[in-house]
C-alpha positions as CSV (number, residue, x, y, z in Angstrom):
1,X,-107.5,82.1,4.3
2,X,-111.0,80.7,4.4
3,X,-113.1,82.8,7.6
4,X,-115.4,79.8,9.3
5,X,-117.9,80.9,11.9
6,X,-119.6,78.3,14.2
7,X,-122.6,78.8,16.4
8,X,-122.7,76.7,18.9
9,X,-119.7,74.9,20.8
10,X,-121.2,71.5,21.6
11,X,-119.5,68.2,19.9
12,X,-120.8,69.1,16.3
13,X,-119.4,73.0,16.8
14,X,-116.2,72.0,18.5
15,X,-115.0,69.0,16.5
16,X,-115.8,71.3,13.4
17,X,-113.7,73.7,14.9
18,X,-110.4,71.6,15.2
19,X,-110.7,70.4,12.0
20,X,-111.5,73.8,10.5
21,X,-108.0,75.2,12.1
22,X,-105.7,72.2,11.3
23,X,-107.1,72.7,7.7
24,X,-105.5,76.4,8.0
25,X,-109.4,78.1,8.3
26,X,-109.8,81.3,10.5
27,X,-112.3,79.9,13.3
28,X,-114.7,81.7,15.4
29,X,-117.0,79.6,17.7
30,X,-119.6,81.5,19.3
31,X,-120.8,79.9,22.2
32,X,-123.4,81.1,24.6
33,X,-123.7,78.8,27.6
34,X,-120.2,77.1,27.8
35,X,-117.6,75.2,25.5
36,X,-119.0,71.1,25.2
37,X,-122.7,72.7,25.3
38,X,-125.4,70.9,26.6
39,X,-123.7,67.6,25.5
40,X,-120.5,68.3,28.2
41,X,-123.0,70.8,30.7
42,X,-126.1,69.2,31.1
43,X,-126.8,66.1,29.5
44,X,-124.4,63.2,28.2
45,X,-121.5,63.7,30.4
46,X,-123.4,64.8,33.8
47,X,-125.7,62.0,33.0
48,X,-123.3,59.3,33.0
49,X,-121.4,60.4,35.9
50,X,-124.8,60.1,37.8
51,X,-125.2,56.9,36.1
52,X,-122.1,55.3,36.9
53,X,-122.3,56.4,40.9
54,X,-125.3,54.6,40.6
55,X,-123.4,51.1,39.6
56,X,-120.7,51.7,42.3
57,X,-123.4,52.3,44.6
58,X,-125.5,49.6,43.9
59,X,-123.0,46.9,42.6
60,X,-125.2,46.3,39.7
61,X,-122.6,44.9,37.3
62,X,-121.1,42.7,40.4
63,X,-124.4,40.8,41.2
64,X,-127.2,38.9,39.6
65,X,-130.6,40.6,39.8
66,X,-131.7,38.3,42.3
67,X,-129.0,39.1,44.6
68,X,-129.8,42.7,43.7
69,X,-131.8,43.6,47.5
70,X,-128.4,42.1,49.5
71,X,-126.1,44.3,47.7
72,X,-126.3,48.0,48.5
73,X,-123.1,49.8,49.6
74,X,-124.8,52.6,51.4
75,X,-126.2,55.7,49.5
76,X,-124.1,58.5,49.1
77,X,-124.1,61.5,50.0
78,X,-126.4,63.3,47.3
79,X,-125.5,66.7,47.3
80,X,-121.8,66.4,47.1
81,X,-122.1,63.9,44.3
82,X,-124.1,66.3,42.3
83,X,-121.1,69.0,43.0
84,X,-118.8,66.6,41.9
85,X,-121.1,66.2,38.4
86,X,-121.1,69.5,37.8
87,X,-117.1,70.2,38.9
88,X,-116.4,66.9,36.5
89,X,-118.5,68.6,33.6
90,X,-117.0,72.0,34.0
91,X,-113.3,70.4,34.0
92,X,-114.5,69.0,31.0
93,X,-115.7,72.1,29.3
94,X,-112.5,73.4,30.3
95,X,-110.5,70.8,28.7
96,X,-112.2,71.8,25.4
97,X,-111.4,75.4,25.8
98,X,-107.5,74.8,26.3
99,X,-107.5,72.5,23.5
100,X,-109.3,75.0,21.0
101,X,-107.3,78.0,22.0
102,X,-104.2,75.5,21.5
103,X,-105.4,75.6,17.7
104,X,-106.0,79.1,17.6
105,X,-109.7,79.2,17.5
106,X,-111.5,82.4,18.4
107,X,-114.0,81.8,21.3
108,X,-116.6,84.0,21.9
109,X,-119.0,83.9,24.9
110,X,-122.9,84.9,23.0
111,X,-125.2,84.5,20.8
112,X,-125.3,84.1,17.1
113,X,-127.6,84.9,14.4
114,X,-127.8,84.8,10.6
115,X,-127.9,88.2,8.8
116,X,-129.3,88.5,5.3
117,X,-127.4,90.0,2.8
118,X,-126.7,90.4,-1.1
119,X,-123.4,89.6,-2.3
120,X,-120.6,86.6,-1.7
121,X,-120.5,85.4,1.9
122,X,-122.3,85.3,4.9
123,X,-122.6,87.4,8.0
124,X,-123.2,86.5,11.7
125,X,-124.5,89.0,14.0
126,X,-123.0,88.2,17.5
127,X,-125.0,89.4,21.0
128,X,-122.6,89.4,24.2
129,X,-121.9,91.2,26.9
130,X,-120.4,94.2,25.6
131,X,-123.5,94.8,22.9
132,X,-123.6,93.4,19.3
133,X,-120.5,92.7,16.8
134,X,-120.6,91.1,13.2
135,X,-118.6,88.7,12.1
136,X,-118.1,88.3,8.0
137,X,-117.8,84.3,7.3
138,X,-116.8,82.2,4.2
139,X,-118.5,79.2,5.6
140,X,-120.9,79.2,8.7
141,X,-121.9,76.2,10.9
142,X,-125.0,75.9,12.7
143,X,-124.6,73.5,15.6
144,X,-126.8,74.9,18.2
145,X,-128.3,71.8,19.7
146,X,-131.5,71.1,21.2
147,X,-133.6,71.5,24.7
148,X,-136.0,69.3,26.7
149,X,-139.1,69.3,25.6
150,X,-141.8,70.4,28.1
151,X,-145.5,69.9,28.4
152,X,-148.0,72.2,28.4
153,X,-149.9,70.7,31.4
154,X,-146.8,70.4,33.2
155,X,-145.2,73.5,34.3
156,X,-141.2,72.8,34.9
157,X,-140.1,74.7,38.7
158,X,-136.6,73.6,38.6
159,X,-137.7,72.0,42.1
160,X,-140.1,69.1,42.0
161,X,-141.1,69.5,38.4
162,X,-138.1,68.8,36.5
163,X,-136.3,68.1,33.5
164,X,-133.1,66.7,33.0
165,X,-131.1,69.7,32.8
166,X,-132.4,70.2,36.2
167,X,-131.5,67.1,38.1
168,X,-128.1,67.9,39.2
169,X,-129.4,70.8,41.8
170,X,-131.2,68.2,43.9
171,X,-129.5,68.4,47.5
172,X,-131.2,64.6,48.3
173,X,-131.9,61.5,46.4
174,X,-135.7,62.2,45.3
175,X,-138.1,59.9,47.8
176,X,-140.2,58.8,45.3
177,X,-139.6,59.6,41.2
178,X,-141.7,59.4,38.8
179,X,-140.4,59.8,35.1
180,X,-142.9,60.5,32.6
181,X,-141.5,59.1,29.4
182,X,-139.8,55.6,28.6
183,X,-137.2,56.7,25.7
184,X,-133.7,56.8,26.5
185,X,-133.3,59.7,28.8
186,X,-136.2,58.3,30.5
187,X,-135.2,54.9,30.9
188,X,-131.6,55.7,32.0
189,X,-132.6,58.5,34.8
190,X,-135.4,55.7,36.0
191,X,-132.7,53.0,36.6
192,X,-130.0,55.3,37.8
193,X,-132.2,57.0,40.7
194,X,-133.7,53.3,41.3
195,X,-129.9,52.2,42.1
196,X,-129.4,55.3,44.1
197,X,-132.3,54.2,46.3
198,X,-135.5,55.8,45.1
199,X,-138.8,54.6,44.7
200,X,-139.6,54.6,40.8
201,X,-142.4,55.0,38.8
202,X,-141.9,54.9,35.1
203,X,-144.9,56.5,32.8
204,X,-144.6,54.5,29.4
205,X,-147.4,55.6,26.9
206,X,-146.2,52.7,24.5
207,X,-146.7,48.9,25.4
208,X,-143.1,48.7,26.6
209,X,-140.1,50.8,27.8
210,X,-137.5,51.9,25.3
211,X,-140.1,51.4,22.4
212,X,-137.6,52.4,19.6
213,X,-135.2,49.5,20.6
214,X,-135.1,46.2,19.8
215,X,-137.6,44.3,21.3
216,X,-136.1,41.6,23.1
217,X,-133.6,43.8,24.5
218,X,-136.2,46.1,26.3
219,X,-138.0,43.4,27.2
220,X,-134.7,42.5,29.5
221,X,-134.4,45.9,31.0
222,X,-137.7,45.9,31.4
223,X,-138.2,42.5,33.4
224,X,-134.7,44.3,35.2
225,X,-136.7,47.2,36.1
226,X,-139.7,45.3,37.4
227,X,-137.3,42.6,39.7
228,X,-135.7,45.8,41.3
229,X,-139.1,47.2,42.0
230,X,-139.4,49.7,39.9
231,X,-143.4,50.6,39.0
232,X,-143.4,50.5,35.3
233,X,-146.8,51.9,33.9
234,X,-147.5,51.0,30.3
235,X,-149.7,52.4,27.9
236,X,-150.2,55.3,30.1
237,X,-149.8,59.1,29.0
238,X,-149.2,61.6,31.3
239,X,-152.6,64.3,31.3
240,X,-150.6,66.7,33.8
241,X,-148.4,67.3,36.7
242,X,-149.1,69.4,39.4
243,X,-146.9,70.3,42.3
244,X,-148.4,69.7,45.5
245,X,-148.1,70.8,49.0
246,X,-145.0,68.1,49.6
247,X,-144.5,66.5,46.4
248,X,-146.0,66.4,42.6
249,X,-149.5,64.6,41.5
250,X,-149.5,63.2,37.9
251,X,-152.4,62.7,36.0
252,X,-153.1,60.5,33.3
253,X,-155.1,60.4,30.4
254,X,-157.3,57.5,31.5
255,X,-157.8,59.3,35.0
256,X,-155.7,57.5,37.0
257,X,-153.5,59.6,39.6
258,X,-150.1,58.9,40.7
259,X,-148.5,60.8,43.5
260,X,-144.6,61.1,44.1
261,X,-141.8,63.7,45.6
262,X,-140.6,64.7,42.4
263,X,-141.5,64.4,38.9
264,X,-139.0,64.3,35.4
265,X,-140.2,64.9,32.4
266,X,-138.1,62.6,29.4
267,X,-140.7,63.5,27.0
268,X,-138.2,64.2,24.1
269,X,-136.3,67.4,22.7
270,X,-137.0,70.4,20.6
271,X,-134.3,72.0,18.5
272,X,-132.6,75.6,19.4
273,X,-133.3,76.8,16.2
274,X,-135.4,79.5,17.0
275,X,-134.0,83.5,16.4
276,X,-131.2,82.0,14.0
277,X,-132.3,84.3,11.2
278,X,-132.8,80.9,8.8
279,X,-136.0,81.9,7.1
280,X,-134.2,85.2,6.4
281,X,-131.6,83.7,5.0
282,X,-133.4,81.0,3.2
283,X,-132.2,77.8,5.1
284,X,-135.2,75.4,5.1
285,X,-136.2,73.5,8.3
286,X,-138.6,70.9,9.2
287,X,-142.2,71.3,10.2
288,X,-141.1,70.5,13.6
289,X,-138.3,72.9,13.4
290,X,-135.1,71.2,12.8
291,X,-132.4,72.5,10.2
292,X,-132.5,70.4,7.2
293,X,-129.2,68.7,6.1
294,X,-127.7,66.4,3.2
295,X,-125.1,63.4,4.1
296,X,-122.4,66.0,3.7
297,X,-124.4,68.4,6.4
298,X,-124.9,71.1,4.0
299,X,-128.5,73.0,4.4
300,X,-130.5,74.6,1.2
301,X,-128.2,77.6,1.3
302,X,-124.8,77.8,-0.2
303,X,-121.7,77.7,2.3
304,X,-124.1,77.3,5.3
305,X,-123.9,73.9,7.2
306,X,-125.6,72.6,10.3
307,X,-124.5,69.4,12.4
308,X,-125.7,68.2,15.8
309,X,-129.3,67.7,17.4
310,X,-130.6,70.8,15.3
311,X,-130.8,68.7,12.6
312,X,-132.5,65.8,14.1
313,X,-130.2,63.5,12.5
314,X,-129.3,60.3,15.2
315,X,-129.5,62.6,18.2
316,X,-126.0,61.8,19.6
317,X,-122.8,63.3,20.6
318,X,-120.9,60.8,18.0
319,X,-123.3,62.0,15.5
320,X,-123.2,65.7,15.8
321,X,-119.4,65.3,15.7
322,X,-118.8,63.3,12.8
323,X,-121.4,65.8,10.7
324,X,-119.4,68.5,11.9
325,X,-116.2,67.3,10.7
326,X,-117.8,66.1,7.4
327,X,-119.4,69.4,7.0
328,X,-115.5,71.1,7.3
329,X,-113.8,68.8,5.5
330,X,-116.5,69.4,2.5
331,X,-116.5,72.9,3.3
332,X,-112.6,73.1,2.9
333,X,-112.2,71.3,-0.2
334,X,-111.1,67.6,1.7
335,X,-112.3,64.4,-0.1
336,X,-115.1,63.1,2.4
337,X,-117.2,60.2,3.0
338,X,-120.9,61.2,3.0
339,X,-122.5,60.3,6.8
340,X,-123.4,56.4,6.7
341,X,-126.2,56.4,9.5
342,X,-126.4,52.7,8.9
343,X,-123.0,52.4,10.7
344,X,-123.9,54.3,13.8
345,X,-123.6,52.5,17.1
346,X,-125.5,53.5,19.7
347,X,-126.2,53.0,23.8
348,X,-128.7,52.9,26.2
349,X,-127.0,53.3,29.2
350,X,-129.2,51.2,31.5
351,X,-128.5,48.2,33.7
352,X,-127.9,46.1,31.7
353,X,-126.8,48.3,28.9
354,X,-128.3,48.1,25.4
355,X,-125.9,48.9,22.7
356,X,-127.0,48.3,19.0
357,X,-125.7,49.3,15.3
358,X,-126.9,48.4,11.7
359,X,-129.8,47.0,10.8
360,X,-132.7,46.3,13.0
361,X,-134.5,42.8,13.9
362,X,-137.9,44.0,12.6
363,X,-136.3,44.6,9.3
364,X,-134.9,41.1,9.2
365,X,-138.2,39.8,10.2
366,X,-140.6,41.6,7.9
367,X,-138.0,41.0,4.8
368,X,-137.3,44.2,4.3
369,X,-133.5,42.9,4.4
370,X,-132.7,39.4,3.4
371,X,-130.8,38.4,6.5
372,X,-130.6,35.7,9.3
373,X,-130.5,36.4,12.8
374,X,-129.2,34.3,16.2
375,X,-129.3,35.2,19.7
376,X,-126.7,33.8,22.0
377,X,-127.6,34.1,25.7
378,X,-124.9,35.8,28.0
379,X,-126.1,33.5,31.1
380,X,-123.7,30.6,29.6
381,X,-121.0,32.4,29.2
382,X,-118.0,31.2,31.4
383,X,-117.3,35.1,32.3
384,X,-120.9,36.0,33.3
385,X,-121.4,32.8,35.3
386,X,-118.3,33.9,37.5
387,X,-119.7,37.6,37.6
388,X,-122.9,36.6,38.3
389,X,-124.3,38.3,35.3
390,X,-127.8,36.4,34.4
391,X,-129.5,39.3,32.1
392,X,-128.4,39.6,28.4
393,X,-127.6,38.4,25.3
394,X,-125.9,38.8,21.5
395,X,-127.9,39.1,18.6
396,X,-126.0,39.6,15.2
397,X,-127.6,40.1,11.8
398,X,-126.1,38.9,8.5
399,X,-127.1,38.7,4.8
400,X,-128.2,35.2,3.7
401,X,-125.5,33.5,1.4
402,X,-123.2,36.2,1.5
403,X,-122.9,36.0,4.9
404,X,-121.8,39.7,5.5
405,X,-122.6,41.2,9.2
406,X,-125.2,44.0,8.6
407,X,-126.0,44.7,13.0
408,X,-126.0,43.5,15.9
409,X,-127.8,44.4,19.5
410,X,-126.0,43.1,22.9
411,X,-127.6,43.2,26.1
412,X,-124.8,43.5,29.0
413,X,-122.7,45.4,31.6
414,X,-120.7,47.7,29.2
415,X,-122.3,46.9,26.3
416,X,-121.1,49.7,25.1
417,X,-117.9,48.8,24.8
418,X,-118.8,45.3,23.4
419,X,-120.7,46.7,20.4
420,X,-117.1,47.8,19.1
421,X,-116.5,44.5,17.1
422,X,-119.8,44.5,15.6
423,X,-119.5,48.0,14.8
424,X,-116.5,47.4,12.9
425,X,-117.9,44.4,11.2
426,X,-120.6,46.6,10.0
427,X,-118.5,49.7,8.7
428,X,-116.0,47.2,6.9
429,X,-118.2,44.5,5.9
430,X,-116.9,41.7,7.4
431,X,-118.4,38.3,6.9
432,X,-119.8,36.0,10.1
433,X,-116.8,33.7,8.9
434,X,-114.6,36.4,9.4
435,X,-115.8,37.4,12.6
436,X,-116.0,33.6,13.7
437,X,-112.4,33.2,13.2
438,X,-111.2,35.9,15.2
439,X,-109.6,35.0,18.2
440,X,-111.5,36.1,22.0
441,X,-109.9,36.1,25.0
442,X,-111.5,33.4,27.1
443,X,-112.7,33.9,29.3
444,X,-114.5,37.4,28.1
445,X,-118.0,38.5,27.2
446,X,-116.6,39.0,24.1
447,X,-116.3,35.7,23.6
448,X,-120.2,35.6,23.1
449,X,-119.7,37.8,20.2
450,X,-117.5,35.4,18.2
451,X,-119.8,32.5,19.5
452,X,-122.8,34.6,17.7
453,X,-121.0,34.4,14.5
454,X,-120.2,30.7,14.7
455,X,-123.9,30.1,15.3
456,X,-124.7,32.6,12.8
457,X,-122.5,31.0,10.1
458,X,-123.6,27.6,10.9
459,X,-127.1,28.8,10.3
460,X,-126.3,30.4,6.9
461,X,-124.3,27.2,5.9
462,X,-127.5,25.3,6.4
463,X,-129.5,27.4,4.0
């Protein structure tokens, strides 16, 4: 029987554990904070719960942006809301624990570290409440995740200067939240707190918010932010953040100063790969500390795999989970398809949401991909009109001549749900003709996806 030891109980770790147990391995998961990891306890689950609450409070999905100021349902008791968020996260963690226990997976609360030795197999030293023990393993999976990056000139105190892990301890909505960083995390929290009634300033070092997203999609979100009262400081970089008597002072590199009540640092993540014994056993890492893996999650050492944010490969919970499953299928001799990042769908949970999959508009426009693109505005969709939705679009990309769907972008309420048919088209290689000839409900927002398919089909025919 194969002995599997997994260090880290987040999506990459617990999904891998389920696969390995179902394939007959003896599985031990070492987790220091709680099953589900940061994804469940401090990142994805709490943040999306907060965002959902903000949408309900503000009525974002039920009105157009012009009606924003007249459709508020009253601010919630923020301490109660944050307590509910923490309770839901812990409940999800317990559900994972029960499922692992049901599959016979042993869980140890502690921290794991690879121990170098000569011979077959691997050893993992585990520090826990009663001391240290050593586990023997045929296969090891590293799934230790990542943590918020901090700035040298911004000392996080958990009260006024915060990372996103600490937001759920706040007892009241910040009067004026300054968000440093306009990537996915920064934009999501900026939008949520704006909807909850805070004044928000978003500090962006780039020309626009969400610099790694589709430019047209990012422009829609930034325009909505500004119309709803957010101050967006583009081409601005924070030099320092200091606490004042009753708030914070953010100094920009150009000398400008922004005063607020709280500051959220959303400037990326760093991998949790210190003190894992990686160099001692020969596991290679990048210059930034991420574990190097191939498309079946192998590291540079046979029998040691890695999954999730510690690898730096598309830092999404869905990708972490798939990397973990792939690792166990490969390690335990099952047939496996290597990870295909081109089929990964991702969402920015702003209002409206941005969901995307496949190739980018830049790749098509530059000629790197021989494709065509069409964009269908959401405002002309009958269901959107009924719901007062005025912002958003569906954009599709397809290969010239063959018409195979290469990707797409959806900007809409619940774009995270609407992207699925596009994602399926990319995964199985559907053509725009096949997408166009698929029935969609009338009226529905998904009708804009088939409409985009018809428009792109006609564009390819015209070529």
